Every structure is written in structure tokens, then in C-alpha cells.
N, C-alpha and C positions, 0 to 999 in steps of 0.2 A: 504493500500500500504506500501511496505517496505520503510523505510526512506532512502533517497538518500544522499550520502556524497557529500560535496562540492568538486568541481574540478576546481582549480584556478591555477594561475601562480606559487603559492607556492608548488604545487604538482610536478612541473617539476624540475628534477635534472640533472645535468651534472656530470658524474663521470670522474675522471682522469684515465689514463691507468691502474694503479695498483689497484685502487678501483674496476674497472670493472672486472679485472681478478680474484681478490679475492672474489668478490661477485658472479661471474658466472664462476667458474673454469672449469665446465664441457664443456663449449663452446670451451675451449682451449686445454684441455688435456683429454677429455672423462670422464670416471668415476674416482672417487677418490680411494677408496679401501684402504687396509692396507698392500698390498704387497703380499698377498696370491695368487693373480692371475697375469698372465703375462701381462695383459693389464691394470693393475692398474696404477694410475697416477704417482706414484714415478718412474716407469720405463719409462713412457713417458717423464718425466723431463730429465732423463739420455739420452734418445734417441734424444731429441731436441738439447741438447748440442753436442752430438756425431755426429749428422747429419752435423753440421758445419765443424767438423774435417774431416769427410768423404768427404765432398765436396772439401776440400783443397787437399786431396789425388787425387781425380778424376781430379782435375785441374793440377796435376803433382807436387804438393808441399807437401812434407813430407810423408815418407813411413812408419812411426811408430806413433802409438797413444798409450798413456799410461793412464790407468784408475785404480783408487784406490777407493774402498768403504770400509771404516772402521767405523763400527757402522752406524751412520746415515749421515756421511759426504762423499760426492762424489767429486772426483778430476779427471778432464779430461784434459790431456796435449797433444797437437799436435805440430808438427814441420813444420807447413805450413808457409804461408807468414806472418801471424800475422795480426790482425785488424789494419787498419790505425790509428796511435796513437791519432790523434785529434778527432777520432770518437768512442773511446772505450766506453765512457759513453753513447753516443747516441744509439749505436747498441744494447745495453742491456736494455735501459730504454725509448726509444722513439718508439712508435708503428709505424709500416709500414716504418721502417728504416732498410736498409741493402743493401748489394752489389748485391743481387740476382735479383734485378729489372733490372740490367744491364746485358743483356744476353752475352755481350762481356766478362764479368768476370766469369760468371757461366752459362754454356750452358745447361747442363742437371742436374739441381740441384733438391734436395728434398725440402729444405727450401725456399719456394717462397713467403711466406706471410709477412715476416718481423715481426713475432710474437713469434716464439719459445723460444728464450732465454729471452725475456721479461716476458713470462709466468713463466719460471723457476725462474727468479729474484723475481717477485711479490709473488710467492708461497713458498719462502724460508726465513727462519729466518736469514740466513747468505748467502750472495752471493758475490763472489769476481771474478773479471775478470782481467787478466794481459796479455798484448800483448807486444811482443818484435820483433823489426825489425830494420835493419840498425844500430845495436849497441846501440839502445835506447829502453826504455820501458815506458809503461804507465799502471797504474792499478787503479781500483776503487772498493770500497766495498759498499754493500747495506744491509739494513735490511728491509725485506718485501717490497722491491721496493724503499725504501727511501735511497738516497745516504748519506753515513756516512763518507766516506774518499776517497780522491784522491791522487795519487802520480805520479810524472813524473821524470824519470831519463834520463839525457843527455848522460850518458855513462854506459854501462853494458856489462858483459861478458856472459850473458845468451844466450842460443841458440834461434834463431828466432822461432816464433810460438805463440800459445795462450794457456793459462792455465785458466780453470774455476773451481772454488770450490763452493759448495753449500750444505746447509742442509735444506731438505724439512721441511716446517712448520708443527709441530705436532698438531696445532690447526685445521688444514685443513685435513691433512692425519693422522687420529687418530690411535694410537697404531700400527703404521706401523713399518715394518722391511724389509730390502732388503733380498731377497733370491737369493743366488749366482747362483742357477740353471737357473733362468729366465734371469739373466744378461748374463750368459755364452751362452745361446741359442741365445740371441740377437747379441752378439759379433761374434759368429760363422757364423751367417747369413751375417754379414757385410764382413767377410773375404772371404766367399764363393762368394760373389758378387763382390769382389775386389781382385782378385788373385794378389799376390805381396805385399799386405798390411799386416803389422804385427800389431796386437793389443796385448798389454800386460795388463792383468787384475790381479791385486794383485800378480804380479810376474809370472803369467802363460802366456805363449805365445800362440797366436792363429794365424794360417797362413794356406792358402789354395793355392794349385797349380792348382787344376782341377775344381774350381768353383762349379757349381750346381751338378756335378758328385759326388764331395765330400759330398755335402749336402745329397743326396739320400743315399749314403753309410753310413753316420752317422745315418740316421733315419730308415734304413731298413737292416736287417741282410742278409748276403750273401746267407744263406741257404733258405731264403724265396723269393729270386728273381727268377722269371721264366726264365730270360735271363739276360746277362750282360747289364748294363745301356747304353742306347743309348744317347750319348752326342753330341749335335749339336750347333754350334756357328756361328754367323755372326755379322756384325756391328749393334749395337743397339739391339741385341736379342740373347738369349741363352736358350736352353731347355735341360732337361734331363728326360728320360722316362724309366720305367720298369713296369712289372706286378708282383703282389704278387701271390704266390702259394696258400696262405691260406686266405688272407683278402678278404672280400666280397665287400665292397664299394670303391668308388673312394677317392683318397687322392691327394691334390694339395698343392704346395708351390708356391706362386706368389709374384713377386716383380716389382716395378717400380722405376727406378733411385735409386736403393739401399734400397728402403723402402719396408718392408714386408707388402703387402696388404692382411691382414688376411681375409678380406671380399671379396677378389677378385675384380671384376670390368670388364670393357670392354675388357681388355687384356686377362683375364682368360676365359671369355665367348668365345672370338674369338679363343683361343687355343683349347678349348674343341670341338668347331664346326669344326675347321680345322683338328684336329686329326681324327675325325669320317669320314670326307669327303675324306681325303687322304687314309685311310684304305679301305674304300669302293671302291675307284677307283683302288687301287693297286691290290686287289683281284678280282675286277669285280663283287662284290656281294653287294647287298643292305642290309647288316647286320643291325640289330636293333642297334641304338646308345647306348642303355644301355648295350648290350652285348659286344660292342667294348670297352666301357670304364670301364666295370666291373673289379674291382681289380687293376685298373691302379694306379700307383704312379708316379707323375710327378712334375717337377718344371719348371717355366718359369720366365725369367727376361727380361724386356724391358727397353729401355731408350727413354724418350719422352721429346720433347721440351716444356717447360712450362706446365707441367701436371696439370690437374684439378682434385682434389680429392673431395670426397663428404663430408669431414669434416676436421677440423684442424689436427686431429690425423692421417689422411692420410691412413686409412685402406681399402679404396675402391676407385679404379680409375674410374673417370667419363668421362675422355677425350675420344673423338672419333677420334681425329687427332694425328698423330705422330709429326707434326710440320715441319716447313721448306718446302722442296719440296717433302717430303715423302708422300705416300698415307695414307689412313685412317688406324687406328689401326687394324681393321678387315682385310682389304686387305693386309696390310704389314705382319701380322702374318700368314694369309692363304697362301700367296705366299711363305713365308719362309718354312713352314711345308710341303707344297706340294712338293717343290723342294728338300729340304734336307732330309726329312724323306723318301720320295719315293726313292731317290737315295740310301739311306742307306739300305733300305729293299731289293732293287735289288742286292746289293753287299753282303748282309748277309742273305743268304737263311735260315740258321738255326734259326736265330731270327724271320724271317718272318713266318716260319713254326710253331714256338712256339706260336707266337701271334695268328695265325689262329686256332690252337688247343684250345687255351684259349677262343677264341670267340665262337667256336662251343660248347665247354663245357658249357659256360655261356648260350648259346641259349637253350641247352637241359634242363639245370636246370630251366631256366625261364619258359619254356613250361610245365615242370613237376609241377612247383609251381603255374602256372597261375590260376588254379581252386581254390587252397587253398588261394592264395592271394586275390582273389575276395571275397570269403567268409569272410576272415579275415578283409578286409577293411570295409565290411558291418557291421561286428561285432564291430569294433572299432568306426565306425561312430555312430552306435546305442548307444554304451556305452557312448560316448561323449555327445550325445543328452540328455541322462538321467543323465549325470554328476555323474556316479557311482564311477569312479576312479580318475578323474582329476578335481581339483578346479583350474581353469585357472586364469591368471592375466589380468588386463585391457589392457595391451599392445596388447595381442592377442585376446581380446574380442572386439577390435575396438574402445575402449574408449580413447586410448592414441596413440600418434604418434608411428609408427613402428620404427623410428630411435632411440627409447629407448631400442631396443633389447639387446644392450650390457649390460644393467642394469638388465636384466631378470634372474631369478633363479627358478629352479624347485627342490623342496625338495621331495626326494623319501623316504617314511617312511612306517612303518609296524604297523598295529593295529589301531583300531578306536580311542582309547584314545590319542595316540601320534599324529595321523594325525589331530585329533580334536584340540589339543593344538596349533599345528603349524598353522592350518587354521584360528583359532580365533586370533592368534598373528601376522600373516604375514602382510606385506605391500601389499594390494590387487592390487596396481598399477603394481608392477613388480615381485611379488613372487607368484608362483603357487605350488600346492601340489598334488603329485601322491601317492595314498594309495595302498600299497601291501596287499594282503590277505595271511597271513602266509609266510613261507619261499619260495623264488623262487626256481625253478628247477636248479640243477647243470648242466650247459650247456656244460661242457667240453667234447670235442670230438663229439658233436652233429652237424648236418648240419643246414643250414639256415632254413630248413623246419620247425624246431621246433619253430622258432620265430613266425611263423604264426599259428601254431597249439596250442601253449601254450597261454592261455588268457592273463596272466600277461605280457609276453614278447611282444605279439602283440600290446597290448594297450600302453605299454611303448614306443615301437618303433613309434607308431602312434602319441603319445603325443609329442615326440621329433622331429618327422618328418625327420628321418634319414634313411629311407629305401633305397634310391638311393645314396644320397651324404650328407656329413656333411655340405655342403655349405648352405643347407636350415635349419640347426639346429635352432629350435625355441627358445631355452634358452641358453644364454651364459654360465651360471653356472649350473651344475647339481650336486646337493648336496645329498649325502646319509646320511640320518638322522635316526640312529637307537640307541637303548639303549646301554649303555656302559657295557654290560654283555656278556656272552659267546654266547647267541642266537643272540644278536645284531652284534657281531663280525662275526658270521657265515653268517648272511644276507649280511653284507658288502662284505665278500669274494665272495659270490655267485653272487652279482651284479657286482663286479669288473670282475669276470670271464666272465659274459655275455658280458660286453663291450669289454674285450680283445679278446673274441672268435669271435664276430661278428662286432664290431665297434671300433677297436683299435685306430682309429684316434681321437675319442672323448678324449681319454687319452693323445695321442701323442700331441694334440694341446692344452692341458691344460684346458679342460672343466669340469673335474670330481674332486669332493672334498668330504671330510669327514667332517661332522659337529661336532665340539667339543661342548659338553654341560657340565655344571658344575656337579661335583660329590657331592659337599657339599655346604651348605649355612651356614655361620657363622654370627651371628648377636647379637647385644644387642639393647637397646632402641634407640640408636642414629645412629647406622650404620649397614649396611648389606654388607657382602663380599661374593662373589661367588668364589668357589675354584675348579680348574680343576685338581688338583692332591693332594695327601696326604701331600706333602711338603707345598703347598699353604694353606692347611687347618691348618697346624701347625703354619705357619706364621700369619694367621688371628687370631688364638686363642691367640697368643703372643701379637698381636696388640690390641685386644679388651678386655683386662683384665678388671675387674675380669671375672669369668667364663661366657662365652657367651652361647647362645642357638645354638646347632649344629644339622643340618638336613642332612641326607645322601639320595641323590636322587638315586633311584634304576632303574628308567625308565623315559622316556620322558613324559609319561602320568601323572606322579606324579607332574610335574612342572606346576603350574597354568599359564593360558594364559597371565595374567598380568605380571608374571615374565618372561615367555618365550619370550616376545617381545624384551627384552634386548639382548637375546642370538642370535636372528636372525635379529637384527637391526644394528645400527652403531657399536656396540661392538662385532659383529659376529666373531667367530674364526673358520677358515677353514683350514684344512690340504689338500693341493693338492695331488692328486694321480699321481705319476710320475713313469716312466718306468726306470728300471735298465738297462743301456746300455750294461752291461756285459753279459746279457742273451737275447736271442730272445724271442718273445712272445710265440712261440711254446714251447721253453725250460721252460719258466716261468710256463705255464699252466701244462706241463707234471710234473714238479717238485712239484708244490703246489696242483694240483688237480688230478694228475694221480695215478697210483697204486704202486708207488715206496715207499711203506710204511716204510721199515727200514731206508732208506736214509733220508726221511722226519722226521721220528721219532728222528733220531740222530741230525738233524738240530734244531728241536724244543728244545731238551734237552740242546744243547750247547748254544742256544740263548734265553733261558727262562728268562723272567724278572718277578720276584715275586712281585705281587701287594697285599699289606696288606689290609684286610678289615678294615673298620672303627672300632676302639676300643676306648672307653672312656678313656681319658688320666689319669683318676684317678685310673683305674684298672692296 
């Protein structure tokens, strides 16, 4: 028998608030990350502080919020009512303490659990809060949750409001850096949901007059919209809808009380259902739900009394009730869509005709593809059973809780040696590997039919589970892992083209990345340094004098699994694939993958970056 360890009173520990947050940060802010993903912990910290300022605006206090991020230091300043001075320390350092338990003060708030700023405090090497009200102010400073300084002023000329400054702890968020693109998207969502609010980020102003209509216009080019955005509002609900001319799958942006519910929830499910029901009743036809929703791009925002979310990070609504005397979430949204969308369609015949044409087109395409789809699904199922292409992770094999989906990553790689190295090095709990056989097809200008006819695309689509909607995406992070040579770059381009052509929302919503792997290894008997550029190689040589051993990695397969585990573990470097807002997807694909050879040739020549091959420094 295995030796049993003693279990006594000595094994029982009680952690104080900051110890528990620091020991189990994932419970409070989701995944940690290094800032390369929009849902990494450092952005959740910003959001938790910002939510309090937004709630002040919602309550009619303070029309401007100022945010500064310089290096790793974040400063958020609002001009709301200010924290009651005698409670400044308590609200940032005592769990389950806050004004949002009193619905008289905060009726439809996001921050309900009295946890947010405490988590920011505990997970920061420096945290300062300052409140000003009634001509007086109080401030407190902390280090990793420990109070280090307090100050109270009986008289001040500062404007009322709250100012929070913090620096995330780099022992928890390793090698992190803030990406302004992610912060900018977060702030734009806040102003879309709060017309009249001004947010100033590093000197740049964000403001919206038209709410969710502005959001869809920001995320969809005018040339790709089948009809002008349908924008409908009432108390506690707002929706915006259009259809894409070129996009195949559904795309949704959903919000509750100003919080971006990236994983949807009861409100989004109710909207999708209500949209289908209203369309069927308007046309008097029992159209297939997938045909009605195909290519739809929509946003929905609702305000709920005391919402229940499925996690502290508030990415999925679990509430079934709107609160107060209102009906259920499902009934409330269904009644609104039925009344307002139906009225709109009766008054706007051109839009109604455009939607019906789109539905009929989707119906024809679905029927044309039905036979191919059936065969393709059987092929994908058979391939998965024999584990030919996909080495899945335990989250999806049923060995781990599904709520760890946010931690999952799928590496897409090419060749047996590269996929072998990653497969042997990966974290089998959350990391999966999909192996390509040679270069994928150039899918530019091809129809969705090719996704089912081409074995690689069909199996990749099945592995990701994105045929109908990104809502069921199986992996939060999709990472293209190819060699850092011309062939590897070409494979990257072809895969990005595939996603842009058929599943652009994968990129729009920040799920696609490029894996960075080191080009050089520089080492002596005491130390090894991995270098991702020629400049890093030179710096390493300088550091490891006298002459160290230098290895040039020419492909992923050359890196041993023992080494590879560092590059896809805690020190992983990912470059997010982001869309250039100045060009539509169609324009991007036409320019980079079309037949405009002279124009593209000129662009390459003008933007060429010369990469020098490794040369021994003695030569």
C-alpha cells in the first residue's frame, strides 16, 4: 500500500485576503498571460479599476475619465463622487466591501462582488488610491496588498473624484507589456455603451454619439454591409444589426451593464432565438435558423439588476431574470425584438427585401453543400478517431473541467519533425497540436465549398468547431507555429488568408497568433541565452564573453523537445494577428493575395526589411 500522509490540524491554513488572491489569481482575474492576448490578466486589472469609474458615470457623476499607461504603470482618474474618505483603505483592501451591495447607490452596476480593486491591489507591486470630495482628500499606498502609507488632507483644491495608480507584479505577470490596441478596443466599447462619456487615453479622446451603431461601423467596412445598420433602443436594451456580403459565419458583440460578455450568456442566446422567431413571423416562412443568421453581424447590450455572471471576470451572463418587476431575460429580449424589429422591417421595405434575398441565398448554398458537408463531417470524425491530424488536450478529452477553455491553445504546424517537437513539449492539459501536410491551399476568392472539399481545411474547421459560429470555438488561442524561413512565412500567409476568407471573426476577436521561436542559442558552460533577433544575438555574445558557442536554428524540428518546452510554456512569445482598420478584409485579400502584381511588387520593395544571415563575428 502507498504510504498515507498525516492529516492533522497543522494541515489546515487560513489565508488572509491578499495571500489568497496571490496564491489563486486565476479565480479573480482569469488567466495571467503576458499581454499578448486581450483577455490576459493585466487588462482585467485595468478593467476592474475602470468599471468603478464607469459606474460613477452611469450614476450621473463625472462625464470624463482619464487613463494613462506609460511603461508598466497605469493611472485611472475619474471625476465622480469620490470614495467616502473614511473608507478609502477598506474598499481596496477588505474583501466583500463596497457600495454596490446597496442597490440605492448603484442600481445596475458591473462590480457587484466587492472584489475587483482588491485583486488589483494584491497583484500589484505598487498601488495607490486617492479620493477627493467636499474639498478634502484621503489617499493610501500599498505594496502587494500591504498598506505602506496613508494621508488625509483637510483642505485641497483638487477636483472631486478618484484616482488609482498601479503597477502589475512582474513576478505574477511574467515578461508582460501592455498593448495599446487591446486597451483602445476596451475603451471604445465603454464609450459605445455610454454615449456622452469621454475617455481620454494617453491624450487621445474616445467618444460615441450613436452607441452600438458606432461599434458595428468601427468593426465592419461600409462596402461589406448588405444594408445600413438597423439600430434599435429602449430602456435597458439596445441592439444593432446588419448582414455581411462576404462573411460566412455569425458575429456577435454582447454586453451586460457595460461589461463585454465575450462568452455570451442568457442574453445573447435569447437574442439569437428572438431574431430567428421575428424573421420567420415577418415573412411567414419557416426558414432554417442557420440560414436566417448566416453572415449576421450584431451587437446587443442589456442592463440587468444585480446580474449573475459565471465567473469573477464576468465574460458570460448566467442571470435568467432582469430584476425588479421586469420579466425574464428571455421574455424581455423576445418582446423587444418582436416589437421593434418587426416595426422597422414594415417601415423599411428595402432592408426587408435585402434580408430575404440573403436568407434565400444562404438556403440555396446550404442545400448545395449538404451532401458535401455530410461526407466531410464523416471524414473529419474518422480522422479524429484515428488521431491523424489532431493531438487534443485534456480539457477537450474530458479529463479536465470545461471552464478551463480560456486557457486552451491549438498550435497549427507543418511537418512531422516540428509537430513532433511541439507534441512532446506541450502542456497536455491545455495545449493541442494540429499537423498540416505540406502547404495549405491558397483560398483567396474561393467559396465555402472548398472548406469541405479540401482535407486540411475540413479537418481544421472540425478541430476548431467553427462551422456555424465562433461562439463554440474550442480553443481560445490559435497559434500558427511555422519555421522562420520563406516557406514558413508563406504557410503563415496562406493560413491567415483562410481565416480572413472564411472566419474573419477569429481574427477580429483576437484569437489568432504567430508563435515566435528563437533564431539563435548562445551559451557557455554557465549560461544559455535564446535570441529572437540578430541584435539579441549580438547582445548575448557581448554578455557571455569570452567566445561562446552559437547555434542558428533553421527550423522548429531542429529544436529539441527539452528546449522547446520553454518557448511554449511560461516564456511563450506570441504576436497577435490584428486587422488594419484602414482597409476592409476584401481590400486586404485583393491586395496581398490577388493579381495586382506590380502594385504589390512596389509595396514589397518600398517596405523591404533586410535580414542578415548569421555570420561568425570573426569573419
